N, C-alpha and C positions, 0 to 999 in steps of 0.2 A: 464532634467532644473537644470544648476550648479549653485542651489542662492548663496553660498562663493563667486564664482565670481563677480553674480550680484551685491548682497549686497558690495565689494571694489569699485567696478568702479561708484556707486551709492553714496558712502561717497564721492567720489572725489568731484561731483560734490555740494555738502554741503558742503564740505568746500570753497568753493570758495566762497558760499553764505555769510559763516561763515565770510568770510575775510571784504567783503565790509558790514558786520551788525558791523564789529570792527571799521573800517574807520567811519562808520556813529555814531560810541561811542565816539568816538575820538570828533568829533564835537559839541555832546552834551556837553561834559565834559569842552568845552571852551566857554561853554553858560549857567551860572548857571542857568537862566531864562527858559531853554530848556527843556519839561517838557515828551522828548521822552527816558530819558536817561533808566531810569528802564523797561517801556518796549523792549527796542533794549539790554539790557543788558541779559535778562532774554533769549529772543532770540536768543541771539549770545549764551550765555550756553547750550542753547536744540540743537540746530543746530550743535553748534562745538562737543557735547557729541556722536550724534548720526552720526554724517559723520565721526568721529574718532574711533568710536566703532569697525567697520569690520576688521578697520588695529592693531587691538589691539588682538583679538579675532578669526579671520577668517584668515586662511592659505594664503597663497598668491598664485596665479596660471596666468598662461603667455596663458592659452587655452581660447579660447570663440567661440563659435556656434554662427552659425546663428542666431538663435533662442536667445540667451541670449544676441546677442548686440541690439533686437527692443525692450527687455525687460529693457537692461542697460538704453536708448534713453528714453521710456515710462515713467519709475519710478525716473529719473534724474531731467524730466520737472517735474512732478506731486509733487515731495517730493518737489522741490525748490516751488512751487504754498502752499503748505501746511506751508511748512517754511517760505516764504517769507510773507505772511498774519498776522502769530505772530506778529510782532513790532502796525501794525493797528487795530490789535482786541485787543491787548493790552493797546493800549493808548485809546482805546474808541474813544467817540465823535460821529461822524457821520456814525463809523463802526462796524455797525454791524458783525457778522457772515459770512454773502453772502456777503454783501457791503466790506468786508475784503478781501475774495476770491474774488471777480471782480476786485482789486485793483490790487491785487497780479497778476491773470491769465494776468491783460489788460498791467504790467509791464512789465514780463518777454518772455511775446509775443508778446511785443511791437507794442501793439496795441493802446493805447495810448488814448481809453474811461476812464471816471472817473466818480465815485458818487460824487465828491466833485463839491460844488457849491462855496465854499470858499476856495482856495487852500491856498492864503497866510497865514491863520489860524494856518497850520501845521506848527510846531516845525520845524527849519534848519535841523536836524540831520532827522527826520522824511521824511521830503523832499529829502533830498540827499537819503535816502534809497529807494524812490519810483522812485528818476530816476536812480541809480543805478541797478535797475532791466531791466530797455529797457539794459543798459550798458552788462550786463551778458545774456540778453538774446540776443541783437542784432546778437551776434557773434554765441551763441550757446550754452546752459548751456554743451553739449557733447565735444565739443570743447573749452570749456577752459579745461573742464579734459584730453581733447587729449593733452595738452600741458603741462600737470605733467607726462605725461607716458611717458618713455623714451624709446628710441631707436625706432628702426623702427618693433615693434613687428606685427604681425597678427592682435591681437586684436586690435593696432593703425588704422590698412589699415581695419579692417571690420567697425570698426565705423565711420571711415572716410566717406566708403561709403554709409554709413546707412542714418547719418546726413546731407548728404550734399549731393543735389538732383543729379541726372546723367544729368542734362540741365546744371549745374552752372560747371561742371568738362570737357566739352564737349571742349572745346576751349583750356584748360592749354596745355602747353608745358615744362611741368613739372611732376617729377613724382610724383606718387598718396600720396606718404607719405609727400611731400613736400605741397601736398594742403592745409591742414590746417596752415601753416606756413606763406603761400602767404596771406591767408585769415587774419590771424591775424594781420600780420605787413599794411598793407593795412587799415584797420579798426581801428586799434589804429593810424596810420599815418592822418587820416580823423580825427579823436578825436582830438588831438592836436593840427592839423592849423586850425580846427574851433573854438578850449578853445582862442588859440592864437587870430586870428582876431578877438574873440567876445570881447576880453580885450581893444585891439587896438580900437575898435569901443565904448569902453566907457562903456562895460558891467562890474556891478561890478565881482569879482572872481568866486562869488558861485552862480550868477546868471550864467554868462561862463559854470563855468562844469555843471551847470547842465540842460543846452539848448545843450551843447557839444554832453553829454553822452545821449542825444533825438532825434538830428538828424543825428548821425553816426551812432543810431541803426533804423533809422528812426520811431520812435516809438513814440513821441509826448504829452511829459507828460513837462508844462510848471512849473517852480516856483513863474509862475504869473498867476491871474485871466483870464487876457485877452492873455495872450497868448505873441506871438511877440508882439500884437498891444500892449500892454501896455509900450512898448517903443519907440513908435513914432517915429522912427529912419528908413529913407532908408536906409541907410548901411550897419544896422543890418537887414533889410529885405534882402535885398542884399546878403548879407555873407548867412543865411539860405538859399537861393535859391539855392546859386551855391552848398552849401555843401549837400544839402537834394539832389540834382542829382547826384553829383558825389557816394553819399551815394547809389544812387539808379542805379549806372550801374556796368556791370561783373565787379568783383574786379581782377579778370587776367587783362583784360583791361588795369587798371588802373597798375597792377604791369611790366607789359611786356610794357607799355610805359615811365617807368621811368627806367625800368633799362635797355631798350634800348637807351633809348635819344631819341625815334623818334616818331613821330606823327602815323606810319603806322599803330598798333594795334588798334588806333581809325576809319579805316575804317571797320567795323563791319558792316552787313546787319541791327544786329538789335539793336545795336546801333543807327543808321539811323532811322527806324522804331520809336524806342522811342521816341527820339526826334523829331522827324517829325509830330507824333500828338501831340507832347507838345505843337509845334511852332502852328498849327491849333486851336486847343481848345484854346490856348491864346490868339490867335488874333480874333476869337470867341465871347470867353469870355467877353473880352474889348469891344468889341461892344456892344454887348449886356447890359454890365453895363452902358455905354456911354448913347445908345438910353434911358435907362429903368430911368437914373436920378440916379442910385445908386452911381455913382460916377460923380463930378463936372468937371474934367476933363481928358483928353486923358492920361495922365501919371499914375493919380491914378488908373483911369482904369484897364491899362496893370500892373501896377505893383498889384494892387489886385489880379486879373483876373491871372495872371500866376502866381502868389504867390497859391492861392487858389488850381491852377488845378494840376502844381506840388506837393503841398503837398498831395494832395490824389492820383495824379500820382505815387510818391514815395512810397505811405501810411506812413505818415507821422503822417499830422494830426495838425501842426501847424499852426497858423490863425493871420493874419494881419486883416480881417476883421468879421462882423458874416455874416455865408451863409442864416442865416434866412432871410436876406433882399432881398437876390439874386432871381434873376429871375428863372426861372424853368426853361428855356434852359441850364444856367450857372450850375443847381445841377446836372442837368440830365449827364453834361460832367464832372466833378466834380468825380458823381458815375462812369460811363464809364470809366476813365480814372483809378479811384483806379480798377477798377476790371483787367483791362487790366498790367497795374501798369509795374514799371521797369524790368530791367533784371535779369535772373537769376546770381546766382552766386554773388547775394549785399544782402542788410539786408532788403527788400522790399519784399511785400508779396501776396496775390493775384493771378491770373494765370499764371503772367510773362509774357512779350513783348514776350519772346523766344517763348511760345507754340501758341501764339496767332497765330504769324507770320507762323509760320510751319502749322498750323493748314489751315491758307487763303492759301496757297501753295498747300498745300494737297487739299484742294476741287477744287482751279483751276486744279490744275493736274488732277484729276479725272474725271472733267467737259471736259478739254480738249482730253482726253481716251476717254469718250463719244459720241465726234463730229468724232474724227480722230484716229477708233479702230486698223486702222493699224501704226500706231504714237508710235514712242518709246517718253514718257516723263521721263522727269530728273525734279528732284525738289534738289535747289541748294538754301544754304544757307554760305553768304559769301566765293562762291567758293566751298565748300565743297557740294557732294551731300549725299543724305538724304534716305535711303531705306524705301519703306513701313514697313517696321514693327519696324523703328524708330517713325514712325508717330503714330503707333495704340496704344502705353503706354500714348500718352499725350493727345488722341483726349479721352482713357477712364477715364484718368483724368481731362478734364473739363464737358464730360458726369458725375461721381460723383461730382465736383464742385456743380454744381448748379443743380443737385438730394439731397445735403443734404440741399443746400440753399433752397431748395422750403421745403423738409420738417422742419427746423428750423423754417419757415414762419411761417408755415400752427401752430408748436407747440404754438410759441411766441403769435399770434390771437388768439389760444384759453387758452391762460393764461391772455388775458384780455388788449393786446394791441393790438392800432389801427390796421387796415390794411395795410397805406401807412409808418404810424411809425416804425410796425412791418418787413417789406420790408426794409426798410432802413437801421435798425439795424441791423437786420441780414448779409445782406451784407458789410458792416460796418463792421462787427466782424470777418467776414468769411475771409474778404481780408483782416485784418489788419490795416485798415485805421484806427479805431478808433471813430471820430465823423461821427455824420451821418447828419442831416440835422433838420432843424426846432427848438425845444426842445431838439433834443439832436444831434444838428449842434458845431459847434464850440466853442460857448463858452456856450451851454448847456450844461447839467450833463443826467446821466442816473439813478439817486440819485432815484427818482419814480416808477422808473420802479420795475414791480411785480417782489418779487423774483424767481420765477420756469426761467423769462424771463429770470434773472438776469445770471443765472445758464446755461441756453442756452447760451446765447451769448458768456460766457465765452467756451463750448464747441467747437461753431464754431471758437473763438477765436486760440485755442487751433488744431485743425483741420489744418487752416488756414497755421500758424505757420510750423507744421512740415509736411506739404504737402500731409493730407489724409494718404498715402498709409502706412507709418511705426505703425501711432494710429489703425487703420481697421487692419493689420496684429497683433500683440500685441492682441486687443482685441478676435479676434479667438485663440489665441495661450492661452490666461488667462479665455475663456469662453466656448472655445466646447471641447468636451470631447478628451481625451486622445487617440492620434491614437497610434496602435502599429504600432511598425516598423519590 
């Protein structure tokens, strides 16, 4: 293991974190009453020094092995979590060490669950840093460092392959080295368009940038206690829904539609599947909300039902209503939508619609082969043939996902959390949805949860964000005995 190579590339990620801390400091400077200036300044200095240290004392090298690539990803995330919690821990208030860790991991993994009961009590600079962790984590701390690495080096290609799921690249018609730029351009485009739309709808610039950070990253942190509901604005709710949807579909589809000036890329089977279940779940939710008297009018029922279904399916977690008052049926639809979630190649968490559709087609093909042994069954998605060997790793991934969820559920219940609450909280964490239901729902928080449960939730968030395999690979490398070559 070449730790010099690892340290230099992890340093890039920490310097990105330091840059956003510096912007937060500027915000604090312009507000004399902002009590976060000192904590942010100390955090910035520590993060910058540790991030810059390898560039001063470590010799530059372009060579990188597969093992080093995995370790770079692991430590880029973990050290971002650690240094990202410093502003919270140093500021104090409700931020104990475990609470600061929870808020940092939830931010960077774009999960969006929080320990805060009064978000608006935080200084603006700290609120901005909190939202910035979403923006950094949405594209991925490793993708940010890839933007700083010059040229089409082998190192860049290896890290691209490790950070971005193979599912997210299978429809690209660009070279592998361009993938990171495609993701970046679309991501920044969604952020800017969302920010401008919020301004036009009447949001203040501060609220607009914080919510645009959150929506483009499908994160869920809000600068308001009542999230989107605090604005009591139909235009703002609709704008949020539009950009949550855009952020949850394959960025490559958006890119191709724009550069080709054509709607043809939108004729994608996975996109149709994702949009289809959103429509069905929205209609079912609206009927349930109206019939149970939660919403007085059909318009309100469709707006609240559609918003919450999309918010969970895109794994954003913003809210226009308190889901603690929702019927159980609607809550179930929300959690199912958050588990299936959006498309690969977006900023969503969860299993991804691609995997679910692929598995469904694989099961159907298997059943057809069992009934008709002599027939030849082809599996196709968007006209592309899918081999059995392509389905296998994704079926294993789904199995691992539910295995880890089950283990987390058991451990959380043992820590003292109610069984139903543990089930929903661990599921919302590993899918990166954020809010669960009831006391941990859209207007609730995780502050009263046991410390051990909070730590388990953060592990789930991390596993959900990096899609399990890289983290398991690094764990094997770090804890297994060194094998002789």
